[in-house]
N, C-alpha and C positions, 0 to 999 in steps of 0.2 A: 227437317221432318217435323210434322205436326205432332204434338204430344197426344198420344192415344190413350193415356191412362187417367183414371179418376183419382182424385186426391192429390196430395203434394207429390210432385216429381221434379227433380232438378232440371231446370231449363238450360238450353245451350247458352242463352244470353247471360244467365246468372253465373254459369261456370266460366265463361270467357271473362266476365267481369271480375270474378275471383282471381283468375289467372293474372289479370292486369294489376290487381291490388297486390298480389304476391310477387310481382315481377322483380323487384329489387330486394326482396326479403328472403326468398328461397333459392336453392339451386334447381335447375332443370336437370334432374338426375338421369344418368345414361340408361338406355335399354341395351344391355350387352348380351350377345350370344355367348352361351356357356358351352364350350366344346366338349368337356367331359360329360356333362349331363346329356348333351345332344347325342353323343356316341352311345352312352349307356341306354338311352330310351329310343334310339333310332328315330329321333325327331329333331326339329329345330327348336331348342329350348333357349329362351331369352329371359334374363333377369332384369326386372326394373329395380334399380339399386337405390331404394329409399334409405338404405343404411348409410349412404354417402351424403344424405341431407345435412343441413347445417347443425341440426340437433340429433343427427343420426336416426331420424325417424320422420315419417310422413306427417306426423301430428301437428307440426307447425303450420301446415297448410290450412287446416280447419280452424285452429285456434286463432291465428292472426286474422283470417277472413271474418270470423265472428266478432272479435274484439274491435276490428276496424269499422264494423257496421254500427257500433254503438254511438249514441249522441255524446256531446261534450258533457252534458249534465250527468249522464249515466256513468261515463268514465271517471268523472270527478268523485263519485260516490265510492268507486273502487270495485274490483271484481273478485269473485271467489270461484275456485274450481276444486274438484275432487279427482284424484288420479293415482294410478299405480306407478306412474313414472313418466312415460313419454308425452302424454297430454300435458302434464305438469311442466315439463321442459318447454313445450310449445307456448304455453301460457306465460311462463316466466320470461322467456325470450321476448315475447310480444310486449310484456309490461316494461321491460328494459328499453326496447326500441321506442315505445310510445311515451315512456316516462310517466307511467301511471301505477298506482298502488295495487297490489294483488295479494290475496291470501290463498294459500294452497294447502288443501287437506290431503294427506297421503297415508295409506295404511302403514302400520308399524312393521309389517312384513316386507315392505318395499326394499329391494337391494340397496345397500349403502351407496353404491356407485351412482344410482339414479338420483338419490337424495342430494348427493354432492353436486351433481350436474345441474339440478334445479337451482341450487344456491349459486352456482357459477353463472348460469344464464340470467337469473333474476337480479343478482347483486342486491343493492339496497332497496329495490322496489318490491320485493316479495317477502312475505312471512310464511314459513312452513310450519304446519301443525301435523304431527304424527298422531293418528288416532284410529283405533279399530284395527281389525285384521283383514278386511276385504274392501273392495271398491264400494260395495253396496252400503257398508256401515259408515264409511267416511263421507259418502255422498249424502247420507241422511244428516250428518252433522253439518256439512257444508250448506245444505239447504236451510237448516235451522238458522245458521249465521246470516244467510241472505235475507230471510224473512224478518229477523230481529233488527238488522241494521240497514235494510233497504238497499242491499248491494245486488249486483248482477251476477247470476250463476252462469258460468261458461261450461256447458255440458260437454263431455268428451265425445258423444256420438249422436244423441237424440236432439238434433237441432238443424234446421234447414241450412243455415250459413256454414255450420261445421261440415255437413254433407257436401255442399257445393265446393267448399275448399278441398275436401278429399277427392272430389270428382276430377280435380285438375290433374291427378295422377293418370286417370283414364284418358283425358284430353291429350296429355303428353305422349302416352303410349301410342295412340292412333296417329299422332303427328310424326312420331319417330319411326314407326314400323314401315318397312318398304314392301311388305306383302300382307295378305289377309291373315288374320289371327284366328285360329280354330278354337283354342282354349285359353282362358285366363284363370289362374289359380290365385285366390285372394284370402288372406287370413281373416277370421271373424272373431271379434270379441263382442262388443256391443252392436257392431254392424255398420259403423260410420263409413269405413273404407269400402266395404262391399256394396253398400247402397249407393255411394257416390260413383265409384268406378262402374259398377254394374248398370246403373241407370244410363250413364253416358254411352256405354257399349250397346245397350238395348236400343238406343235411338240411332246410333251411327254405325254400328256393326252388329246388327241383330242376329246374324248367323253364328256369332262367336258364343261358345258355351262358357258360361260363367260358373266356376266351381268355388264355392265357399269352403274354407277349411277351418275346423274347430279342434281344440284339444279334447281328447276323449274324456278327460276329467271335468270339463266344463262345457257340455254341448247344449247351451241355452237356445241357440238359434235352431238347431236340429229338432229339439223337443217342441219348440214353438211352431215350427212349420208343420210338423207331423200332427200336432193337435189343432192346427188352424187358428191358434190364438197365442198370445204371449204367455209363456209358462215361466214362473220363477222357480229355479232349482233350489232345493233345500240345502244341498251340500255340494261343494265343488273342490277340485284339486287346484290349488293356487300356484302350482309350480310354473306354469306358463303365464306369468303374472300379467303380461300385456294383453292377453286374450282370455282372461278368466273372469267372467261376470255371471252373476246368478240370473240376471234378467236383461234381455236385449231392449233396445229403444223402440218406442211405438212407431215413429217414422221409419226407422231402419227395418223393422219387421214388415211393415206394409210394402216398402220398396223391394226388399229382398224376396218377398213372396212373389213378386212380379218378375224379377230379373234373374234369379238364380236358377241354373239348370240342375244343380245338385249341390248337396252339402256333405262333406266327408269329415268324419271325426278321426283323428290320428292319435295313437298312443303317445304319451309323453316320452317314453323310451325311444321310440322311432324318431321323434324330434331331436332328442339328444344325439343320436347317431348322426343325424343330418348336420347338426351344429359342428360336431367333431370332423366330419368329412369336409365340410366347407372350409374349416380352418386348416386342416392338415393338407388338403389337396389343392385348395384355391387361395389360401391366406385371407379368407373372408371371415370377419368376426360378425356372427349373427346372434341376436338374442333369441330365446325360445320362440316368442311370437313371430319373429322375423323369419325363422326357418320353417314355419308351418306349411307354407304353400309348396315349398320344395319337397318336404317330407311326404306330401300327398301323392307325388308322382308315381311311386311304386304301386299304388293302388289303382292307377289308371294306365299302367304300362302298355296294355294291349290297345286301348282306345286311342292313345296319343301317338302311336307309331306313325311316322311319316307326316306328322302334323306340325303346325307352327304353334308353339306354346309360349305363354308369358307367365312367369311366376313373380309376384310382387314380394320382394325381399324387404319387408316393411320396417325393420329396425335393426340396429347394431349395438344397442346399449346393454352389453352383457358384462356382468360383474365377474371379475377374474376369481373371486373367492368361491364362486359356484362351480368352478371347473371340475372339481373332484366329484361333486354330486351329479353333474352332467355325465361324466365318464361312468360312474356307477350305474346310473339309470340306463345308459346305453348298453353296458355289458349285460345287465339283467334282461333287457329286451332282446338282445341278440343271443340269449341263452349261452353266454360265455362265462357267466359268474354264478356260482351256486353255493348256497349256505346250508350247513348241516349242524345238528347237534350230534356229536359222536361220543359214545361212551368208551373211554380208554381204560384198559387194565392199568391199575396204579402201580406200575413197576418201571424200572429203567428200560429204555429202548422201545417202548410202545409207540411213541410218535415216529421214531425212525423206521419201524416196520411199516407203519401206515404210509409214509412217504415212498418207501421203496416198493411196496406191494400195490399201491393204489394209483399213485400219480404217474402220468406220462412224462417223458423227458422234457417237454416244454410247458407242462402245467405248473401252476404256482399256487402256493398258499398265500392269499392276499389278506386274510384276516384270521386271527387266532386268539381266543380268550379261554383261559383255563386256570383253575385254582385247585391245587392238590388237597385232597381230604384224606388224611392218613387212616381214618377209621373205616374207610369204605374200600371194597374190592375194585370198584370202578369209579371213575370221575368224568363228568360230562365236560366237553369242550365245544365251543362254538367255532366252526371253521368255515372260512370263505375260500372257495377254490376257483381260480381263474383258469379256464381252459384255453389252450392255443387254438383248438378247433371245436366249434360248438357241436359237431357231429359225434364227438367222443363222449358225450354225456351218458349215453346208454352203456358204453363200455365201462365208464367210471362206476356206474351203479352195479354193473355185473361183477366187477372186481371186488367191490365192497361186500356184496353178498357172498361171493366165492370165499373170501377170507373171513367170513362171519363177523363183519364189523357191525356193531349195533348203532344204528343211526336213525335220525329223524330229519326229513327234508323240509327246509324252512321256506323256500321260495313260494310254495303253494299254500302256506299257512300265514296269510297276511297279518293277522293280529299278533301272533307270536313273533313274526319277522320284525315288525315295527317295534316291538317291545325289546327285542334282543340286539338288533343291529342299529 
């Protein structure tokens, strides 16, 4: 099909070329029908399992394709990248395969598991520099390094060779699918995967609706598309680190503006619930960015019924030390965990009365912090209550009022919540 778009648009020829370059470097990950999700949404839901990729992420596709396109002179100078984790692993693995030096800038907030995996893949060929709190800050430092030392910067998303490498995910999906695809859900950070896969579908399966999915705390593509220009966010929630950037790429914005049917922002808590469900029900380890596409299905449940759906499970590099935070965010989102400041009478038996009068038989006190002050009639305690049934919250409040418990609800007071919890 002839390219009908102005400006840069990944060509079929270049995507096929990228696929050949990657042939002995990556796995052709499976497109698996997920029976639980299919039953839940009354649709045929397929997962493109990029979490099973050699670096447990699709990022190796773009990174290797870009680095392989460089001249011997450019490679000899060495390469530099900035990444929150998965792109860094792709670059590191590429450096090891090609036996070239690489310098990798990573935010200090990057999960330790991802830093260790970059070391593992790059071995002696990469130098890791932890600097700054976000991708945007480390990207600035990496670019300074490139200019000063005439090195090549390997951008994680805003580069034609990166986009063409990521587009091979779309090429594989269309080759693997035995029926027409109605919807494809794609996670968006900077936009490399969405622009690559979206452009390939736009050319070869134009009736497929491409849905981009962003974290609610970092909706850089949503804001940009709404304004009709690239918007740099002043503040973002970095929890979904693989998809949290303040500003999307120029090429990515231009392509996504042409190929995306819709962009959905998903609350971080909903993503956490999805991560836990995937692990508990499917034994699938998904990182926050990897679970984004699946987390969006609830918001399209009516539209996707009886349709053929593909969700790109983009990565599985989840740090086990984050499990408790993931569970906490999930419980808060599901309205199953509630925090209060409760003023207790400073006498023996006050807490026992609270438990007997207020909590249900399956409810639990999951957090309790109290310090007795003998000169006061009452003493404040911070209590976290985990409900067995989220619908019992109104009953919980009713019993607290009935028994004249003096309390302040913290879940709806974000500043105080962050300070105390």
